C-alpha positions, 0 to 999 in steps of 0.5 A: 524616037527610033535613034533614042533607042538605037543608043540605049541599045549601044549603051546598054551593051558597052557596059555590059562589055566594060563589066564583063572586063572588070569581073575577068580582070579580077579572077587571076588575082584571086586565084594566082594561089592555087593556078602553079599547083597540081595538088591543094591546099595543105590541111591542119597547118600549124606553127608553134613557137618556142618563144614569142619574144620580139627579137629572141634567137635560138628559138623552135619553130615546130611545123605541122601539115596534112599533105593535100595529094599523093606524091613523091615528097622531093623538097619543100619550101617555108618562105617567111613573109610580113605581110602575106601568107597567101601563094603567090603573093607578088611580094615577100617583105621582111622588114622585121629582122628575121632570120632562119639562122642556119639551118638545122632541122629536126623531127622531120617526120610523116607521122611518127615515121621519120622521113626517108632519104637523104635531105639537106638544109639550106636557107635563100633569100637573106635567111628569109626562106627555108629549103629542105631538099632530098637528094636520093631515097625520097619518100611517097606521100598520101593525103593523109600523110602528117608532115612535121619539122622544127627548124631550131636557129630561128631568130624572131622579128625584131619588133613587139605583137608583130604578126608576120606570115609563112607560105609551105611549097611542096614539090615532086621535083628538087628545088635546090636554091633555083626557087625564087618569089617569082619563079616558085617552081611548079608547086605540089602543095601549098597552105598559109600560117600567120604568127605573132611576137608578144609583150613580154609580161614581167612577174616580179614576186620575193620571197624573204629570207626565213629563219625560224627558232623557237624554245620551249618546254616538251610539255608545253608548245612554241605557241603557248610558250609564247614569250615567257622565258625558260628557268629550269632547275636542275637538282633535287625538289630544293634544286639541290645537286648531289656528288652521288650521282647526277641530276638531268633535265630532258624537258627543253624543245626546239625547233628549227627551220629555214630557207636559207639555200646554204643552210642555217646554223645555231650555235650556244653561248653562254656561260656553264654553271657559275656562283661568282669566282666558282663553275661547275666545270663545262665537260668540254669539246668532246663528248663524255659520260657522266662521272659522279663525284665530278665537277660536270656541266654539259648538254646533250640532245636528239632529233625527235621530229623532222630529218633537216637538222643535224646536231654538232659532234660535241652534242649529238651524243651517239643517239643515246641522249634520247635515253635520259629521263627527268630527274631533276626535281626528284629525290633520285638522282640518275637519269643518263640512260642505261646506255649511257649518253655523252654530253658536251659543253664546247669551250667556244660556249662563252668565247668568241662572237656567236659561242659553239656550233651546236647544229645545222639546219639545211631549207626543207621541213621544221626539225624539233630537237630535244635537249638534256642538261646534266650536272654532277659535282665533287664533294669538295665543291664550294657551296652557293647559287650557280647558275648558267645563262645560254642562248642560241644564235641562229645564223643562215647563209642565203 
């Protein structure tokens, strides 16, 4: 029995020794990241990417952290790794074609104050590692100093949805190009960051080309006019013209809108007042005032609402078209305005494919145009029923 007790006692002692050896073996691996640091782990650390697209180049990485100790800030290493952010980790893999490029570092600040001193940015380890080195007048930092910098030449890892890391080291000496993974030098402060590329989402929407043109009677609206034709009776109460003076109809209105980047144009196409082979002359390409006893037929217009449209010069009337008064359907001639409006009827109205340019509408809000029609006749004008069939053709340039 005594021998058994002795064996059990020896076995317990050996077990305790084995346990101590196991625990001791774990301690260095767990604390390796801080073993070489004189300061501590930086806080409030972050890295913002201007793009998370895999393989994107010219990406800006904005890095920010708060120092853990007070010291002369002489150099800094940011080592990008594909396997771990832990300081002192045995490997730092770069299997995703990551690159910091030719380092261009901007906005290198302590708080909102630019970091003083003479600094140089270099890359090591096949463009995996950024080194910031102070060669003169190095600044002092404290445990409350917020340090920020932007790297503007980064190429992201080339694999979608890939996590990768950055290890931050600061130094009181100029580490320069002597930094290696195996011999990182005497680190002051340290810290780690994790980032990831993303899978880009492509969202497609379409905006269709739009050109809206609605012609209607002023007493109605675009909606209430609907598909009903517009018939204008130009003359006295019996639709008869007079050589004593003109009759004017200004009851027609037109709404135009478009999203055409290069504007839309509206053309006037048709004929002057015509009865068989007999016509009442169109007023021509250059707008003129009413001249009683002369054969004349013309149109002028003005913008009554909106600001995206412009009438062609032939029909613009120098803003006096809006002084015309409605005389069609009455016994009184006139209506051209106290400051006479000018009217036109371009020679291209009944020529060509589209007719005569009437107005231009740029992309924007709806423009409302008011139209006035006028007719004069000579005493020798042949009798008969004269009609004019006019259409407005809109063309968008997208």
